[in-house]
PLY file of the C-alpha trace (Angstrom):
ply
format ascii 1.0
element vertex 354
property float x
property float y
property float z
element edge 352
property int vertex1
property int vertex2
end_header
42.18 -6.49 -13.72
40.65 -3.63 -10.30
38.63 -1.54 -12.85
36.63 -2.96 -15.11
33.39 -0.37 -14.70
32.80 3.36 -14.56
33.13 5.41 -10.95
33.71 8.22 -9.74
37.41 9.59 -10.36
38.40 8.61 -6.44
36.33 5.11 -6.37
37.81 4.27 -9.74
41.58 4.86 -8.74
41.31 3.28 -5.48
38.31 0.82 -7.46
40.87 6.34 15.49
43.48 4.74 17.62
46.71 3.75 18.95
50.13 5.65 18.15
52.37 4.67 15.51
54.94 3.14 17.95
52.20 0.92 19.32
51.55 -1.03 16.95
53.78 -4.41 17.13
55.90 -4.59 13.72
58.26 -6.94 14.74
60.69 -8.54 12.66
61.11 -12.02 11.40
63.34 -13.80 9.91
63.01 -13.42 5.91
61.66 -16.13 4.14
58.48 -16.89 2.19
56.03 -14.49 3.35
53.40 -17.58 3.90
56.10 -20.16 3.58
54.45 -23.63 3.64
53.71 -25.68 -0.19
52.08 -24.23 -2.70
48.35 -24.33 -1.39
44.69 -23.20 -3.38
44.84 -19.75 -5.24
41.89 -17.41 -4.35
40.78 -14.94 -7.29
37.73 -12.62 -7.96
34.98 -13.81 -10.89
31.92 -11.60 -11.74
28.70 -13.14 -11.73
27.13 -11.83 -14.82
28.13 -10.12 -17.90
27.06 -6.56 -16.41
29.91 -7.74 -13.71
27.89 -6.11 -11.00
27.69 -9.09 -8.80
31.11 -11.13 -8.28
32.30 -13.71 -5.47
35.45 -15.20 -4.03
36.45 -18.43 -5.85
39.48 -20.39 -5.00
41.25 -23.81 -7.29
44.32 -25.49 -6.92
46.56 -24.21 -9.09
45.91 -26.72 -12.20
42.62 -25.17 -11.82
41.20 -28.48 -10.32
38.64 -28.67 -7.63
37.21 -25.15 -8.13
35.13 -24.04 -5.31
32.83 -20.86 -4.63
34.29 -19.33 -1.24
31.72 -15.87 -1.05
27.96 -15.60 -1.84
27.41 -11.82 -2.11
23.89 -10.01 -2.28
22.90 -8.84 -5.61
24.94 -5.69 -6.59
28.27 -6.63 -4.75
31.23 -7.77 -5.82
33.78 -9.69 -3.35
36.52 -8.66 -4.51
40.58 -8.62 -4.00
40.71 -12.06 -1.96
44.27 -12.21 0.29
44.44 -15.75 1.56
46.04 -15.84 5.17
49.07 -17.16 6.46
47.91 -20.56 7.50
46.29 -20.74 4.62
42.51 -21.37 6.55
41.42 -17.45 5.57
40.72 -15.53 3.09
39.91 -11.43 3.52
38.72 -9.54 1.21
36.80 -6.36 0.22
33.02 -6.78 -0.33
31.55 -3.37 -2.55
28.29 -2.15 -3.35
28.43 -1.63 -7.53
24.36 -2.14 -8.18
22.97 -2.04 -4.48
20.35 0.87 -5.83
20.32 4.68 -5.85
21.97 5.45 -2.71
23.82 2.33 -2.29
27.54 3.62 -1.33
29.08 0.23 0.39
32.56 -1.00 0.73
33.60 -2.78 3.54
36.10 -5.72 4.65
35.50 -9.02 5.78
36.89 -12.54 6.56
35.76 -15.62 5.81
37.07 -19.76 6.39
38.59 -21.08 2.89
35.39 -23.16 3.08
33.06 -20.24 3.22
31.70 -20.63 6.79
32.28 -18.14 9.97
31.69 -14.84 7.49
32.49 -12.12 9.53
32.38 -8.29 8.58
35.86 -7.06 10.29
35.31 -2.74 9.11
31.74 -1.32 10.37
30.53 2.80 9.03
30.04 5.12 11.34
26.36 4.78 12.08
24.42 7.07 9.76
26.91 7.70 7.27
28.21 6.15 4.04
30.98 5.59 1.91
32.62 8.91 0.46
30.43 11.49 2.89
31.40 13.27 5.19
32.43 11.12 8.28
32.12 8.11 6.32
34.53 5.84 4.65
35.72 3.22 2.21
37.75 0.29 3.24
39.41 -1.82 0.90
41.86 -3.99 -0.80
43.05 -6.14 2.16
46.21 -7.93 3.18
47.14 -10.27 6.40
50.92 -9.40 7.94
53.38 -12.62 7.90
52.54 -13.32 11.23
48.58 -13.29 10.55
47.93 -10.56 13.39
47.40 -7.55 11.27
45.85 -6.41 8.39
46.90 -3.58 6.16
43.89 -2.13 3.88
43.17 1.17 1.96
40.96 3.49 3.54
39.39 6.21 1.89
37.23 9.46 4.23
35.61 12.35 4.15
33.55 13.61 1.57
34.28 14.09 -2.22
34.89 17.47 -4.05
35.28 18.21 -7.28
36.06 14.29 -8.34
38.02 13.63 -5.23
37.75 12.20 -1.89
39.51 14.59 1.02
41.74 11.52 2.56
42.82 8.10 0.90
45.80 6.22 2.85
46.78 2.80 3.71
45.73 2.36 7.21
46.46 -0.98 9.39
43.87 -2.58 11.45
44.18 -6.27 14.21
43.11 -9.18 12.20
39.66 -8.80 14.33
38.87 -5.07 12.98
40.02 -2.77 16.42
42.64 -0.87 16.51
42.63 0.61 13.20
45.59 3.20 12.83
46.42 5.53 9.03
50.58 4.68 8.33
50.05 6.79 5.17
48.46 10.10 3.90
48.17 11.21 7.63
47.69 15.04 6.38
44.89 16.76 5.03
44.19 17.31 2.25
46.06 13.91 1.16
48.42 14.54 -1.60
48.42 10.92 -2.85
45.13 8.71 -3.36
46.75 4.85 -1.81
45.46 1.29 -2.14
46.76 -2.18 -2.89
48.65 -2.45 -0.02
51.30 -5.86 0.33
53.69 -6.37 3.54
57.43 -7.39 2.83
58.18 -11.03 4.29
59.90 -9.86 7.12
56.92 -7.68 8.32
58.64 -4.18 8.77
57.31 -2.43 5.48
54.50 -2.16 3.32
55.13 -1.77 -0.33
52.00 0.16 -1.91
50.53 2.06 -5.30
49.84 5.65 -5.36
48.48 8.08 -7.43
49.37 11.73 -7.50
46.67 14.37 -6.83
46.30 17.60 -5.92
49.34 19.61 -5.79
51.39 16.43 -5.79
53.98 15.74 -9.23
53.91 14.91 -11.59
50.63 15.37 -12.41
48.08 11.71 -12.25
51.84 10.11 -12.11
51.34 6.25 -10.65
53.27 4.53 -9.45
54.27 1.88 -6.08
55.93 3.18 -2.63
56.82 1.89 0.43
56.99 3.00 3.36
58.81 1.93 6.33
57.04 1.56 9.58
59.00 1.71 12.60
60.58 4.85 11.13
57.61 6.08 8.62
59.90 6.59 6.06
58.66 6.30 2.56
60.37 6.19 -0.80
59.14 5.75 -4.30
59.74 2.61 -5.95
58.60 2.06 -9.43
59.28 4.87 -12.19
56.56 7.13 -13.03
56.74 6.51 -16.93
55.52 2.87 -16.21
52.08 3.48 -14.37
53.18 0.45 -12.21
50.93 -0.81 -9.71
47.41 -2.96 -9.21
48.02 -5.23 -6.53
51.76 -5.86 -6.09
53.64 -9.18 -4.49
56.44 -9.64 -2.71
59.06 -12.41 -3.90
58.79 -14.79 -0.61
62.46 -14.17 -0.45
61.80 -10.60 0.11
64.07 -9.12 -3.26
62.09 -8.37 -5.66
58.35 -6.55 -6.16
56.35 -7.92 -8.64
53.14 -5.77 -10.58
52.56 -4.68 -13.73
52.54 -1.74 -15.65
49.71 0.77 -17.78
47.50 1.30 -14.72
44.53 3.23 -15.89
46.41 3.68 -19.02
45.35 3.86 -22.36
43.27 1.00 -23.85
45.94 0.06 -27.04
48.93 0.04 -24.67
49.46 -3.65 -23.23
49.85 -4.08 -19.23
53.04 -6.59 -18.46
54.54 -8.03 -15.56
57.78 -6.27 -13.83
59.70 -7.49 -10.94
61.78 -4.77 -9.40
64.03 -4.34 -6.26
62.63 -2.58 -2.71
65.31 -0.08 -3.43
64.02 0.66 -7.10
67.06 -0.65 -8.63
67.13 -4.24 -10.98
63.93 -3.37 -13.14
63.08 -6.70 -14.98
60.25 -7.29 -17.24
58.36 -10.28 -17.56
56.14 -10.70 -20.17
55.94 -8.77 -23.19
52.54 -8.19 -24.80
52.07 -5.35 -27.62
49.26 -3.59 -28.54
46.97 -3.66 -26.23
45.31 -7.06 -27.63
46.96 -9.10 -24.50
46.72 -6.68 -20.74
48.59 -9.25 -17.65
47.24 -7.94 -14.87
47.12 -8.47 -10.96
49.56 -11.19 -9.41
50.61 -13.07 -7.25
54.10 -15.47 -6.29
53.56 -18.85 -5.41
54.29 -19.43 -1.57
57.76 -21.00 -2.79
58.79 -18.00 -4.68
58.96 -20.55 -8.11
55.91 -19.68 -10.14
53.17 -16.89 -10.22
49.90 -16.50 -11.20
48.19 -13.27 -12.97
44.89 -12.81 -14.61
45.20 -11.68 -18.15
42.48 -10.22 -20.90
41.27 -11.36 -23.29
41.39 -14.75 -22.60
38.61 -17.38 -24.56
37.17 -14.81 -26.44
35.59 -11.08 -25.70
36.86 -9.09 -23.12
36.48 -11.66 -20.32
39.40 -12.42 -18.42
41.17 -15.90 -16.93
43.66 -17.01 -14.34
47.28 -18.25 -15.85
50.21 -19.22 -14.00
53.89 -18.91 -15.09
57.34 -19.55 -14.20
58.74 -17.07 -11.90
61.05 -15.78 -14.82
57.99 -14.86 -17.15
58.24 -18.88 -19.17
56.04 -21.46 -19.58
52.93 -19.08 -19.33
49.31 -21.88 -18.88
45.87 -21.43 -18.82
43.65 -22.48 -15.35
40.30 -21.02 -16.10
38.85 -21.34 -18.93
35.21 -19.11 -18.38
33.73 -16.51 -20.57
32.86 -14.77 -17.54
35.61 -12.14 -16.35
38.12 -13.95 -13.18
41.18 -11.55 -11.58
42.70 -11.12 -8.20
44.85 -13.94 -7.51
46.64 -14.47 -5.03
48.32 -18.15 -4.03
47.86 -19.09 -0.48
49.86 -21.77 1.57
48.05 -25.58 1.72
46.75 -25.77 5.46
47.34 -28.63 7.13
44.17 -30.34 5.93
43.88 -29.04 2.71
0 1
1 2
2 3
3 4
4 5
5 6
6 7
7 8
8 9
9 10
10 11
11 12
12 13
13 14
15 16
16 17
17 18
18 19
19 20
20 21
21 22
22 23
23 24
24 25
25 26
26 27
27 28
28 29
29 30
30 31
31 32
32 33
33 34
34 35
35 36
36 37
37 38
38 39
39 40
40 41
41 42
42 43
43 44
44 45
45 46
46 47
47 48
48 49
49 50
50 51
51 52
52 53
53 54
54 55
55 56
56 57
57 58
58 59
59 60
60 61
61 62
62 63
63 64
64 65
65 66
66 67
67 68
68 69
69 70
70 71
71 72
72 73
73 74
74 75
75 76
76 77
77 78
78 79
79 80
80 81
81 82
82 83
83 84
84 85
85 86
86 87
87 88
88 89
89 90
90 91
91 92
92 93
93 94
94 95
95 96
96 97
97 98
98 99
99 100
100 101
101 102
102 103
103 104
104 105
105 106
106 107
107 108
108 109
109 110
110 111
111 112
112 113
113 114
114 115
115 116
116 117
117 118
118 119
119 120
120 121
121 122
122 123
123 124
124 125
125 126
126 127
127 128
128 129
129 130
130 131
131 132
132 133
133 134
134 135
135 136
136 137
137 138
138 139
139 140
140 141
141 142
142 143
143 144
144 145
145 146
146 147
147 148
148 149
149 150
150 151
151 152
152 153
153 154
154 155
155 156
156 157
157 158
158 159
159 160
160 161
161 162
162 163
163 164
164 165
165 166
166 167
167 168
168 169
169 170
170 171
171 172
172 173
173 174
174 175
175 176
176 177
177 178
178 179
179 180
180 181
181 182
182 183
183 184
184 185
185 186
186 187
187 188
188 189
189 190
190 191
191 192
192 193
193 194
194 195
195 196
196 197
197 198
198 199
199 200
200 201
201 202
202 203
203 204
204 205
205 206
206 207
207 208
208 209
209 210
210 211
211 212
212 213
213 214
214 215
215 216
216 217
217 218
218 219
219 220
220 221
221 222
222 223
223 224
224 225
225 226
226 227
227 228
228 229
229 230
230 231
231 232
232 233
233 234
234 235
235 236
236 237
237 238
238 239
239 240
240 241
241 242
242 243
243 244
244 245
245 246
246 247
247 248
248 249
249 250
250 251
251 252
252 253
253 254
254 255
255 256
256 257
257 258
258 259
259 260
260 261
261 262
262 263
263 264
264 265
265 266
266 267
267 268
268 269
269 270
270 271
271 272
272 273
273 274
274 275
275 276
276 277
277 278
278 279
279 280
280 281
281 282
282 283
283 284
284 285
285 286
286 287
287 288
288 289
289 290
290 291
291 292
292 293
293 294
294 295
295 296
296 297
297 298
298 299
299 300
300 301
301 302
302 303
303 304
304 305
305 306
306 307
307 308
308 309
309 310
310 311
311 312
312 313
313 314
314 315
315 316
316 317
317 318
318 319
319 320
320 321
321 322
322 323
323 324
324 325
325 326
326 327
327 328
328 329
329 330
330 331
331 332
332 333
333 334
334 335
335 336
336 337
337 338
338 339
339 340
340 341
341 342
342 343
343 344
344 345
345 346
346 347
347 348
348 349
349 350
350 351
351 352
352 353
């Protein structure tokens, strides 16, 4: 789950460039976003019980051949891994959680799946930090289907009355250049947008929006889609579900996977649903009740036949583990078993040399 420790409200709810017409949002045939044989699953694991340090791991779909990919500094958590379309790289967010009294840090990195060639893609303004005027917080990155662009959440400006001035979805080149906002382009923003994912044809992005300021309903949470060529936005999920937190498109582009009860009461279970991009055809996949089980962030397999999901609790206490199920929600199988906290799974394709 994305919100496992207390932060200021604006950060809990998350946590200069080209014109929109200049970005290359070219359509490709609708197919699996990252078409190939099912490859490794990337996920975040907290490395201590206090959840102040966490790293990106990968494993095979049956839980075998587990590897630690990133080695964050003490007090930092590497989260939100997203596997590239060729299965060879992972983009992720590095967040400072317990990195000192004056530390406020959220940046995006990319690394090879073998842990080599770690590269920082976003860089704060010199002398500025996340959460103050002129500073940025960057996270929740996602590759475009052609691997040339990365969408991500960017928060900017000072925090006033527990609200960041602006938090929207931005897009940049895969090397970190040409950052351009695509949602919440006015200030102060009326929504806090996060967790973007590209449609398989590369023309749309689905994301979670939390209503702030004058937006109604107050504190409403829902999934929205922006059409990149036109800039048109529409809401996908009903507000009464509080749906979001790592949505994912099915490989054929026909459905969006998400979980309910984002930031909701702990005695209400979060469950997995799918819905069509136009907001019709809502379908529930899991049926946990009473808050005992919580189905959290999830991802389709590249061939669309399965889903990987984080579920809490698993082996006991408040920990979480990774599970795999059929795409219709049946035949769920546990694939990690630790007393730590595994979540944020993303299922990548198999590279040629895997």
